[in-house]
C-alpha positions in Angstrom: -10.7 -29.1 1.8 -9.0 -26.5 -0.8 -5.5 -24.5 0.1 -5.5 -20.8 -0.9 -3.2 -20.1 -3.6 0.6 -18.3 -2.2 -0.8 -14.8 -3.5 -4.2 -15.0 -1.5 -2.4 -16.1 1.3 0.1 -13.4 1.8 -2.9 -11.0 0.9 -4.7 -12.3 3.6 -1.8 -11.6 6.2 -1.5 -8.2 4.9 -5.4 -7.7 5.5 -4.7 -8.5 9.0 -1.8 -5.9 9.3 -4.1 -3.3 7.7 -6.2 -3.6 11.0 -3.6 -1.9 12.8 -3.9 1.3 10.7 -4.4 4.7 11.9 -6.0 6.6 9.1 -9.8 7.5 9.6 -9.8 7.3 5.9 -8.5 3.9 5.3 -6.5 0.5 6.4 -3.9 -0.5 4.6 -1.5 -3.5 5.3 1.6 -4.5 3.2 4.0 -6.9 3.5 7.3 -8.1 1.3 8.3 -11.8 0.7 11.3 -13.0 -0.4 11.9 -16.6 -0.9 8.8 -17.5 0.3 10.0 -15.7 3.8 7.7 -12.9 5.1 10.9 -10.0 5.6 8.9 -7.1 6.7 5.5 -5.6 7.5 3.6 -2.2 7.4 0.4 0.2 8.0 -0.9 3.1 7.6 0.4 5.1 10.5 1.5 8.3 12.0 5.3 8.7 12.3 6.9 7.0 15.1 6.0 8.6 18.7 3.8 11.0 17.3 0.0 11.4 17.2 -1.9 9.6 14.9 -5.8 10.6 13.6 -7.2 8.1 15.6 -5.7 10.0 18.6 -6.8 13.3 17.4 -10.2 12.4 16.2 -9.6 13.7 13.1 -8.3 13.5 9.6 -6.5 16.4 8.7 -7.0 15.4 4.8 -11.0 15.2 5.4 -11.2 18.5 7.5 -9.4 20.2 4.6 -11.3 18.3 1.7 -8.8 17.0 0.0 -9.4 14.1 -2.4 -7.7 10.6 -2.1 -4.5 10.4 -4.3 -3.2 14.2 -3.9 -1.4 16.1 -1.3 0.0 13.6 0.6 2.2 16.0 1.9 -0.6 17.0 4.3 -1.0 13.8 5.8 0.0 12.6 9.4 0.2 9.5 8.1 3.4 7.1 6.6 1.7 4.8 3.8 1.6 1.0 4.5 3.9 0.6 1.7 6.5 3.3 2.9 6.4 1.7 6.2 7.0 -1.9 4.9 10.6 -0.4 3.3 11.4 1.2 6.2 10.8 -1.7 8.2 12.8 -3.8 6.1 15.6 -1.2 6.2 15.5 -0.8 10.1 15.8 -4.6 10.4 18.2 -5.3 8.0 16.2 -7.6 5.7 16.9 -7.8 2.4 13.6 -6.6 0.0 15.7 -6.6 -3.5 13.9 -9.4 -5.6 10.9 -9.8 -3.2 7.4 -9.5 -3.6 4.9 -6.8 -1.9 1.5 -7.8 -0.9 -1.3 -4.6 -0.4 -4.6 -5.1 1.2 -6.9 -1.9 1.2 -10.1 -1.0 2.6 -12.5 2.0 3.6 -13.5 3.5 6.4 -16.8 1.6 5.9 -14.6 -1.8 5.8 -15.5 -2.6 2.4 -12.3 -3.6 -0.1 -10.8 -1.5 -2.2 -8.2 -1.0 -5.4 -4.9 -1.2 -2.8 -2.8 0.2 -5.7 0.2 2.1 -4.9 0.4 5.9 -5.1 3.2 7.6 -7.4 5.3 8.0 -4.3 5.3 4.8 -3.4 5.3 3.3 -6.5 8.9 5.2 -7.1 9.9 4.1 -4.0 9.0 0.3 -4.9 11.0 0.7 -8.4 14.1 1.9 -6.4 14.1 -1.0 -3.9 13.9 -3.6 -6.5 11.2 -5.6 -6.0 10.0 -8.2 -8.6 6.0 -8.0 -8.2 3.5 -6.1 -6.3 -0.2 -8.0 -5.4 -2.9 -5.7 -5.0 -6.4 -6.5 -3.2 -8.9 -4.9 -5.6 -12.7 -3.6 -5.1 -14.2 -6.6 -6.6 -12.6 -9.2 -4.0 -10.0 -10.2 -6.2 -6.6 -9.0 -6.6 -4.5 -7.7 -9.4 -0.5 -8.5 -9.9 1.6 -5.6 -10.9 5.3 -6.8 -12.7 7.3 -4.0 -11.5 9.3 -4.2 -15.0 6.4 -3.2 -17.0 6.3 0.0 -14.4 9.5 1.0 -15.6 8.9 0.5 -19.4 5.4 2.1 -19.3 7.4 5.1 -17.2 10.1 5.3 -20.1 7.6 5.4 -23.0 5.0 7.5 -21.7 5.0 9.7 -18.8 4.3 8.7 -15.1 0.5 10.5 -15.1 -0.3 8.0 -18.2 -0.4 5.5 -15.5 -3.6 3.3 -16.0 -3.8 2.4 -12.3 -3.8 5.2 -10.0 -4.2 4.8 -6.4 -7.7 7.4 -5.4 -9.3 6.6 -8.2 -12.5 4.3 -7.0 -12.2 6.1 -3.7 -13.0 9.7 -5.0 -16.3 8.6 -6.8 -17.9 7.3 -3.6 
């Protein structure tokens, strides 16, 4: 009998959380873990008490033919990473120096590269997380050390970032 690694274990929990997503394009789930305890969760969904894409039956971004990774202001949903950090704040949980685990799949149920968008990356940096562990389209996961993002963005510009959300989705 083999046990999953801690990273795989928490990523599997993020996968389950993703199933609550209300986005018609993707399902994303995120959790923050600190000192081996889950302190917050979040999934892709509309702002509290507003209508989501499932209720409306249409994705505004698809309707407007907006590619993945662009024009986030024209989306009804709040990203899983954002909701996770918001939920931590709402409950008074401390995410500082924790790790975030992000799982993502497309609307056909295929695992995708669940790399945070630039907006979420900025929020993650400012939250003070240590690492982000993301599902990848090959069924594995990629670990990002947040200080590496900071160093890269100090030396280069944000658009030089090698791992950008949506790159694999726009090829479909």
